[in-house]
N, C-alpha and C positions, 0 to 999 in steps of 0.2 A: 535930809535927802540923800546926802554921801554914805553916812553910816548904813541905810539900809537897803542900800545898793549894794555895798561890801560884804553884807550878810547874806542878800539873796544869791551874789557869786559866790559866797562860801557853800550855800546852801546847795547850790547846783553840783559842787564836787560830791560835796557830803550823799547827795540822792541819785550820784551820775545820771544828772541830765546837764552833759558837758556841749557844748559847739564845738563839733570836731574839728573844725579848721581852726578855731582859737587856740584850742588845746596843743596843736601842730605846731600851731606859733611860737607857743608858750612853751614848749618842750625845746623848739630851735633856740629860742632865747636862752634857754637853762641848760645849752648843751646835751641833751639826755637826760637830767639829773629829774627825777620824777618827782621828790620835795621841792626843790627848785620850782621847778614846773608849777607845781600848784598853785606857789602864790604870784608866779608871777601871770598866772589864768587869772587870776583875781584881779588885777589891776589891770589887765588887757579888757575884760568880760566888765570890769566899770567904767572904765575910758570909753567902751562899747555902747554901753547903755548911756552913758553920758551926751556922748553924738547923735545918737539914734534916737529920737521923740517916741517913735512905737515901741522899741524896746524898753523905754525907761516907765513909759505908761503901762504897760504890759508888766514890769516888775514889780507893780502896786499891787498884783492880785498875790504875789508871791507871801507878803506880810498880811497878817492880820492880829489887831492889838484887840484887846478883848474890851465889851462894852460893860458898860456900869454896871456894878455889883449887883443892882435891883434887880435886873433880869433873873440872875441865879436864884436870890430871895424868892424870886415868885415862881419859879419852877418847883420848890420844894414847898412854898405854900400849898400850891395847884396840886402835889402828891399829898399833902399832908389832909389839903379837904378833901381830896378824891379818898382817902381810905377812914376817914370820918365817916363821911356819908355812907361808905360800905360798912361799915362796924355800927353804925345806926339801924340798916336794913337788915343787919345778922341780928343785933341782940333787942332792939326796941318791939315791943308791943302792943303797936298802934291801936289797936281797939279796945286795951284796956291801960293803955299809957302806964306802961312799967317795963322794967328791963328783965332780961330774962340771957343773963351773965351765961349759961348754960351754953345757950346756942352756940356762942364761939367756939366752941371745942370743937363741934363737928368742922368747922372751915380750918381747924387745923391738923395737917399731913405730913408728915417729915417725908416718908416716901415718895408721896405727889411733889413735893418742893426740889429732892434731890432728883429724880425724873428729868423734872425741866432746867433748873437751874444752871447744874456743873455742863451739862449738853451744849445750852445757849452761851456760854463763858467759852469753851473750848474750841466750838464754832466760831465762835466771832474773834478768838485768835488764829485760827486756821486760815480763815479768811483774810486777814492781815497780820500780823503779828503781836508778839507781847507788848513790843512798844505800844503799841497804838492803845491795847487794852489798858494798861498802865496811863494812857493821858485821857482816858475816855472822861475820870471825874473830874482833874483839875483841867480840862479844856470845859466842861460842860458848868464848871464852877466860876471861869473865866478866871480862874490863879495861874495862867500862865500868861510872860509877860510879853514874848512872842512867837508868833504862833504863822508856820511857812502853810502857804496854801496846799501843799500836797498833804501835811502833816494832818493839818484840819480835815481835808479829804477820806486820809483813811482813816481817821476815827470817826467820822461820822459814819463811814461804813461799816466800822465796827460796832457800832452803836445796831445799826440797822438790821444788819447779820445776829445778833445777840436779840432784838429782839423781835424779828421775823420767824427765829428759832426756837423763843420760847413759844410763841403759837403756836407754830407748828408741832412742839413736841406737847402741849397742851388737848390738840385736837388729837395725836396717836394715841396720849393716854386716854383720853373717853373713847376712843371707839375699841380701843383695848378691853376696856370695862365692858362696854358692848358685846364683844366677841365673846368673853368669859360668861356673859349674861345669856348668850344665843346658847352655848354649849349647855345649860339648864332646859333652854325650850326644847333642843332637840328631841329630847325625852317624850315631850308630848304633842309635837306636830313638826311637819314640815316646814314651819315658819323658819325658825329657828335656825336651821340649814340655810335659809335664801339670805336671810338675815345674815348669816355669818359669811357667807360669799361675798354678799353686798359691803360689809364691813372691810373686810380683807382686801379688796380691790382697792379702796380707797385710801386705805394704810401703805400700800405697795405706793400707790401715785403719790403719796405723798412724800414716803420716803426718798423715793428716787429724785421727784422736786428738788427737797432737801438738797441732797447731794448734788444736783446738778447747778443748785443754785450756789452754792458753796466755793462748788469748782469755778463756776464762771465770775464770783468776786476774786477769788484768788487771781486767777487770769489778767482780770481788771486791777487787781493793785501791784502784780509784777511788773505788766507792760504797757498798759494804759493811762495810768497814773499821771 
């Protein structure tokens, strides 16, 4: 338990979640030397957590150890199963009980993927950090030996943002396509113009929601984490 408390105290300094009064005491012990005060703070913080049961109990939330790897294997199995079901729905002709491989080509479009994926990644990074994004996969697969609560929370937020942005970009792409179609319809009736306006207002609303959402997550990560 002592080893974990020392790790918690070190993480407090690393993530600037410092007890101000305890830090001043450490600075006084170190004669104003910040480097020495850092190590003095760790000793004082560990001693404080050992003497105060409530602090000691709350410190357990600071450390997370990965669960059994079977969870990671099940996650990838679920993804592969999902892809297999989708692939079957695309290339299998259930009436003739035959495979139509060429159907799969209709669902491969690099520009569409580029439209969604990089944006989702960059928004995930902007909402959290490059470090959180880099940890997404190692944390998801249970590869990290010691995980702080704050780090895990930041990684979870990065993953959520990337998922939400991917969905949002997909919706935006759909409406961009609808807008281009309505331009053709305008040549024949006023329906196209009406659909165009309706689509654009939704696109603008989604875009503004997207920007606001990422800004909110950034604030939460900087000040409320």
